[in-house]
C-alpha positions as CSV (number, residue, x, y, z in Angstrom):
1,M,0.4,-0.2,-0.1
2,K,3.2,2.4,0.9
3,S,4.9,1.8,-2.4
4,N,2.1,2.4,-3.9
5,R,1.0,5.3,-2.5
6,D,4.7,6.8,-2.9
7,K,4.3,5.8,-6.7
8,R,1.5,8.4,-7.0
9,S,3.0,11.0,-5.4
10,N,6.3,10.9,-7.5
11,D,4.3,10.1,-10.7
12,Y,6.3,12.5,-13.2
13,T,4.0,11.5,-16.0
14,K,2.9,15.3,-17.0
15,L,6.3,16.2,-16.2
16,K,8.0,14.5,-18.8
17,R,5.1,14.3,-21.3
18,K,5.4,18.3,-21.6
19,V,9.2,18.1,-22.1
20,F,9.1,15.5,-24.5
21,F,6.6,17.7,-26.8
22,Q,8.4,20.4,-25.8
23,M,11.8,19.2,-27.1
24,L,9.8,18.0,-29.8
25,L,8.4,20.8,-31.2
26,I,11.6,22.7,-30.7
27,T,13.5,20.1,-33.1
28,V,10.7,20.1,-35.7
29,A,10.8,24.0,-35.4
30,A,15.1,24.3,-36.1
31,A,14.7,21.7,-38.8
32,V,11.5,23.8,-40.5
33,T,13.1,27.2,-39.9
34,V,16.7,25.9,-41.4
35,Y,15.1,24.3,-44.9
36,L,13.0,27.0,-45.3
37,L,16.7,29.5,-44.8
38,R,18.0,27.3,-47.8
39,Y,15.0,27.5,-50.0
40,I,15.2,30.9,-49.6
41,L,18.5,31.6,-50.2
42,R,19.3,29.0,-52.5
43,G,21.8,30.4,-54.9
44,K,22.5,33.2,-52.7
45,I,24.7,31.5,-50.7
46,G,26.7,29.7,-53.6
47,D,27.2,33.1,-55.2
48,R,28.4,34.5,-51.7
49,I,31.2,32.0,-51.5
50,V,32.5,31.6,-55.0
51,R,33.1,35.4,-54.4
52,Y,34.4,35.2,-51.2
53,L,36.8,32.5,-52.7
54,V,37.6,34.6,-55.2
55,N,37.9,37.9,-53.6
56,A,39.8,36.1,-50.8
57,F,42.0,33.5,-51.9
58,H,42.4,35.0,-55.5
59,F,40.8,31.9,-57.4
60,R,39.7,32.1,-61.0
61,N,35.9,32.0,-61.2
62,S,35.7,28.3,-62.6
63,D,37.8,27.2,-59.8
64,A,35.9,28.5,-57.3
65,Q,32.9,26.9,-58.4
66,E,34.4,23.4,-58.4
67,V,36.0,23.9,-54.4
68,Y,31.9,24.9,-54.3
69,Q,30.9,22.1,-55.7
70,L,33.3,19.8,-54.0
71,V,33.2,20.4,-50.5
72,I,30.1,22.7,-50.1
73,R,27.1,21.1,-52.7
74,N,27.9,17.5,-52.3
75,N,28.1,17.7,-48.6
76,M,25.0,19.7,-48.5
77,E,23.0,17.2,-46.3
78,M,25.9,16.6,-43.8
79,I,26.5,20.6,-43.5
80,I,21.9,21.3,-43.1
81,F,22.4,18.2,-40.1
82,V,25.4,19.8,-38.0
83,V,23.7,23.4,-38.8
84,I,20.3,21.9,-37.4
85,L,22.4,20.2,-34.4
86,I,24.2,23.1,-33.4
87,F,21.0,25.2,-33.7
88,L,19.0,22.9,-31.4
89,L,21.6,22.3,-28.9
90,V,21.6,26.1,-28.7
91,I,17.9,26.6,-28.2
92,L,17.1,23.2,-26.0
93,F,19.9,24.6,-23.7
94,R,18.8,28.0,-23.6
95,F,14.5,27.2,-23.4
96,S,15.1,24.3,-21.4
97,V,17.2,26.0,-18.5
98,S,14.4,28.8,-18.8
99,W,11.5,26.0,-18.3
100,F,13.5,24.3,-15.2
101,T,14.1,28.1,-13.8
102,T,10.4,28.5,-13.6
103,Y,9.4,25.7,-12.1
104,F,12.3,26.4,-9.3
105,D,10.6,29.7,-8.9
106,E,7.0,27.8,-8.2
107,I,8.5,25.9,-6.0
108,S,10.4,28.1,-4.4
109,S,6.8,30.3,-3.7
110,G,5.5,27.2,-2.7
111,M,8.4,26.6,0.2
112,D,8.2,30.4,0.9
113,K,4.1,29.8,1.4
114,L,5.4,27.1,3.7
115,V,7.6,28.7,6.1
116,E,5.1,31.4,5.7
117,E,2.7,29.1,7.3
118,S,-0.3,30.8,5.0
119,D,-3.4,29.2,5.1
120,E,-3.7,29.4,1.5
121,E,-3.2,26.0,-0.6
122,I,0.3,25.7,-2.0
123,V,-0.9,24.8,-6.5
124,L,2.0,24.5,-8.7
125,S,1.9,23.8,-12.2
126,P,-0.2,20.9,-13.1
127,E,3.3,18.9,-14.6
128,L,4.1,19.5,-11.1
129,D,1.2,18.2,-9.1
130,F,3.3,15.2,-7.7
131,M,5.7,18.2,-5.7
132,E,2.6,20.0,-4.8
133,N,1.2,17.1,-3.4
134,K,4.0,16.6,-1.0
135,I,4.7,20.2,-0.2
136,N,0.9,20.2,0.7
137,Q,1.1,17.1,2.8
138,I,4.7,18.7,4.6
139,K,2.4,21.7,5.1
140,N,-0.4,19.4,6.9
141,N,1.8,17.5,8.8
142,L,3.4,20.9,10.1
143,E,0.2,22.6,11.0
144,K,-0.7,19.1,13.3
145,Q,2.5,19.0,14.9
146,K,2.2,22.8,15.4
147,K,-1.4,22.0,16.8
148,A,0.0,19.3,19.0
149,A,2.6,21.6,20.3
150,L,0.1,23.9,21.2
151,D,-2.0,21.7,23.3
152,A,0.2,20.2,24.8
153,E,1.6,23.7,26.0
154,R,-1.7,24.7,26.9
155,R,-2.3,21.6,29.2
156,K,1.2,21.7,31.1
157,N,0.1,25.8,31.8
158,D,-3.0,24.6,33.1
159,L,-1.3,22.0,34.8
160,V,1.0,24.6,36.4
161,V,-1.8,26.8,37.1
162,Y,-3.5,23.9,39.3
163,L,-0.4,22.4,40.9
164,A,0.1,25.9,41.9
165,H,-3.4,26.7,43.4
166,D,-3.2,23.0,44.7
167,I,-0.3,23.3,46.6
168,K,-1.8,26.8,47.9
169,T,-4.6,25.0,49.3
170,P,-3.0,22.4,51.7
171,L,0.1,24.8,52.7
172,T,-2.3,27.7,53.9
173,S,-4.2,24.6,55.8
174,V,-0.5,24.0,57.3
175,I,-0.1,27.2,58.2
176,G,-3.2,27.8,59.7
177,Y,-3.6,24.6,62.1
178,L,0.3,25.1,63.0
179,S,-0.5,28.4,63.8
180,L,-3.3,27.5,66.2
181,L,-1.0,24.9,67.8
182,D,1.8,27.8,68.4
183,E,-1.0,30.1,69.5
184,A,-2.3,27.9,72.2
185,P,0.2,25.9,73.9
186,D,-2.4,24.6,76.3
187,M,-4.9,23.4,73.9
188,P,-6.5,20.1,75.2
189,L,-5.0,17.2,74.1
190,N,-7.9,15.6,71.8
191,Q,-8.2,18.9,70.1
192,K,-4.2,19.2,69.9
193,S,-4.3,16.0,68.4
194,K,-7.4,16.4,66.0
195,Y,-5.4,19.8,64.2
196,V,-2.0,17.1,64.3
197,G,-3.8,14.9,62.1
198,I,-5.0,17.5,59.6
199,T,-1.9,19.2,59.4
200,L,0.1,15.8,58.5
201,E,-3.0,15.3,56.0
202,K,-2.4,18.6,54.1
203,A,1.4,17.9,54.6
204,Y,1.6,14.4,52.9
205,R,-1.0,16.2,49.8
206,L,1.8,19.0,49.9
207,E,4.5,16.2,49.3
208,E,2.2,14.3,46.6
209,L,2.2,17.5,44.6
210,I,6.0,18.4,45.0
211,N,6.6,15.4,44.0
212,E,4.3,15.7,40.6
213,F,6.4,18.6,39.9
214,F,9.5,16.4,40.1
215,E,7.6,13.8,37.4
216,I,6.7,16.3,34.9
217,T,10.7,17.1,34.8
218,R,11.9,13.8,35.0
219,F,9.5,12.6,32.7
220,N,11.0,14.0,29.3
221,L,14.4,13.8,30.6
222,Q,14.7,9.8,31.7
223,T,15.5,7.0,29.3
224,I,13.8,3.8,30.4
225,I,16.1,1.1,31.0
226,L,14.5,-2.1,32.4
227,N,16.1,-4.3,34.9
228,K,13.7,-7.5,33.6
229,E,13.4,-10.7,36.3
230,K,10.9,-13.4,37.1
231,I,7.4,-12.1,37.7
232,N,4.5,-13.9,39.8
233,L,1.6,-11.9,38.8
234,L,-0.8,-13.5,41.1
235,F,1.6,-11.9,44.0
236,M,2.1,-8.2,42.8
237,L,-1.4,-7.9,41.7
238,Q,-2.8,-8.8,45.1
239,Q,-0.1,-7.6,46.9
240,M,-0.9,-4.0,44.8
241,A,-4.8,-4.4,45.7
242,D,-4.1,-5.0,49.5
243,E,-2.2,-1.6,49.1
244,F,-5.3,0.5,47.9
245,Y,-7.5,-1.4,50.8
246,P,-7.6,1.6,52.6
247,M,-8.9,4.0,49.7
248,L,-11.1,1.5,48.8
249,T,-12.7,0.9,52.1
250,S,-13.3,4.3,52.5
251,Q,-15.4,4.6,49.5
252,E,-17.0,1.1,49.9
253,K,-15.3,-0.3,47.0
254,Q,-14.1,-3.5,46.1
255,V,-11.0,-5.0,44.2
256,Y,-11.1,-8.7,43.0
257,V,-8.0,-10.1,41.4
258,N,-8.6,-13.6,38.7
259,V,-4.9,-14.7,38.2
260,P,-4.3,-18.1,37.6
261,D,-1.8,-19.8,40.3
262,G,2.3,-20.0,38.4
263,L,1.5,-17.7,35.7
264,T,4.6,-16.0,35.3
265,M,6.6,-13.2,33.1
266,W,10.0,-11.9,32.6
267,G,9.9,-8.2,33.1
268,D,10.9,-4.8,35.0
269,A,9.1,-5.9,38.0
270,D,9.3,-2.4,39.5
271,K,8.2,-0.2,36.8
272,L,5.6,-2.7,35.8
273,A,3.9,-2.3,39.2
274,R,3.7,1.1,38.2
275,V,2.1,0.9,35.2
276,F,-0.3,-1.5,37.2
277,N,-0.6,0.7,40.5
278,N,-1.6,3.9,37.8
279,I,-4.3,2.1,36.2
280,L,-5.7,1.1,39.5
281,K,-5.5,4.6,41.2
282,N,-7.5,5.6,38.2
283,A,-10.3,2.8,38.0
284,I,-10.4,3.6,41.6
285,A,-10.9,7.8,40.9
286,Y,-13.2,6.6,38.2
287,S,-15.4,4.3,39.5
288,Y,-19.0,4.7,41.1
289,E,-19.0,3.8,45.4
290,D,-19.9,0.7,46.1
291,S,-18.8,-1.0,43.1
292,V,-16.5,-3.8,42.2
293,I,-12.7,-3.7,40.5
294,D,-12.2,-7.0,38.5
295,I,-8.4,-7.8,37.6
296,T,-7.5,-10.9,35.7
297,A,-4.5,-12.0,33.4
298,K,-4.5,-15.0,31.2
299,Q,-1.9,-16.2,29.2
300,Q,-3.2,-15.9,24.9
301,D,-0.7,-17.9,22.9
302,K,2.6,-16.1,23.6
303,N,1.6,-13.0,25.5
304,I,0.0,-12.3,28.9
305,I,-3.2,-10.3,28.8
306,I,-4.1,-8.3,31.7
307,T,-7.5,-6.2,32.1
308,F,-9.1,-4.0,34.6
309,T,-12.4,-3.4,34.7
310,N,-14.2,-0.6,36.9
311,Q,-18.1,0.0,36.5
312,G,-18.1,4.2,36.1
313,N,-18.8,6.6,33.9
314,P,-18.0,6.1,30.2
315,I,-15.2,8.2,28.9
316,P,-16.6,9.3,25.8
317,Q,-15.6,8.4,22.0
318,G,-12.6,11.4,21.2
319,K,-11.3,11.3,25.1
320,L,-10.2,7.4,24.3
321,E,-7.8,8.7,21.5
322,T,-6.1,11.2,24.0
323,I,-6.0,9.2,27.5
324,F,-2.8,8.3,27.1
325,E,-0.9,11.7,26.3
326,K,0.9,13.6,28.3
327,F,-0.8,15.5,30.9
328,Y,-4.1,14.9,30.0
329,R,-6.9,14.7,32.4
330,L,-10.4,13.0,32.0
331,D,-11.7,15.7,34.6
332,S,-10.9,19.6,33.3
333,A,-12.3,20.6,36.3
334,R,-9.3,19.7,38.3
335,S,-10.1,17.6,41.6
336,T,-7.6,19.0,44.4
337,N,-8.3,15.4,46.2
338,T,-8.3,13.1,43.1
339,G,-6.4,15.5,40.8
340,G,-3.2,14.4,39.0
341,A,-0.4,15.6,37.1
342,G,-2.3,13.6,34.0
343,L,1.5,11.8,33.4
344,G,0.1,8.7,35.3
345,L,-1.4,6.6,32.1
346,A,1.0,8.3,29.7
347,I,3.9,7.3,31.9
348,A,2.7,3.4,32.0
349,Q,2.1,3.5,28.3
350,E,5.9,4.6,28.0
351,I,7.3,1.5,30.2
352,V,4.4,-1.1,28.9
353,M,5.9,0.1,25.0
354,A,9.7,-0.3,26.6
355,H,8.3,-4.5,27.1
356,D,7.3,-4.9,23.6
357,G,3.6,-4.5,24.5
358,T,0.6,-2.6,24.2
359,I,-1.9,-0.6,26.3
360,S,-5.4,0.5,25.5
361,V,-8.7,1.4,26.7
362,E,-12.4,0.7,26.1
363,S,-15.4,1.9,27.7
364,S,-19.0,1.9,27.3
365,T,-22.3,2.6,29.3
366,K,-21.8,-0.2,31.8
367,N,-18.1,0.0,32.7
368,T,-14.5,0.9,31.7
369,T,-11.6,-1.6,30.5
370,F,-7.9,-1.0,30.6
371,T,-5.9,-3.9,28.7
372,V,-2.2,-4.6,29.3
373,K,-0.5,-6.9,26.3
374,L,2.8,-8.1,27.4
375,P,5.4,-10.7,26.0
376,S,5.1,-13.4,28.2
């Protein structure tokens, strides 16, 4: 398919056809011109050559006519051919340079529009349609890349604003409660314990948000290096589900892990744990209260398929295509409690791809399922 498309995009047929007919026209015109001149000047040229031989070399008239007959008249066809050839070479060189410089001017003009980021479609001569298609394709790709860069920059700027606001909120609470504790040293023990607990909770949240700032910087700089080992999937996924038990209990949610005993794979345990952690955290954040999150894993040919299924509001189809992008968040109105940097799923995708695997998501009115496919 690709080779056919490239062949169509490099179709020089129109250009070759035009150049061929122009060359043919010049050749015919040159031949006709030379023969016309010969017909018009017939006799006159011979008389002038004879007169020139008589005057310049002091030939007798009869000798000059004999020389003319032997050297020129008997070789007239060859002389005409040489004249036509020289005529053609000069004219063809002159016109071919002119034609191609015109084409170069058109292409240069199209490149100027490309650099100027003009909204107009670039149009060249019909015989340069292959070049026109390529330039417009480059133009469209540049516009898409520019739009993607602007969108990424906008999301990153929004993220910084959100994080700055979210950092200020727990910081204000920490300062406020510490001020109360400082101003009232004789505060009742139970009240003091309550304020210390709230302060500690806000400090933890502050630490989490600051870590997200570091995560944003590291995401673009780090190269993923894998330290592969044998992984017991049941043990890993069950242990991860247990770590989320406090969060699940407070929201009356449950996690069921359905993995066959003895199912193992080779991979970087720490990084894959991060993948599964990010997916499960996302599933908990966006699932209904008093619902079940189902984690399954199975062997399929030479791959391991791990799925995370939660019951919650469906993800719109348009957002399914961008959910793994950097700084992308499902809830544009960021929540302080559930809000992250929008890097979790993007990092998960990078780690899965480093393992030569794939990650995808499907969503319906009933549930949302994240699927991770990894080589076993």
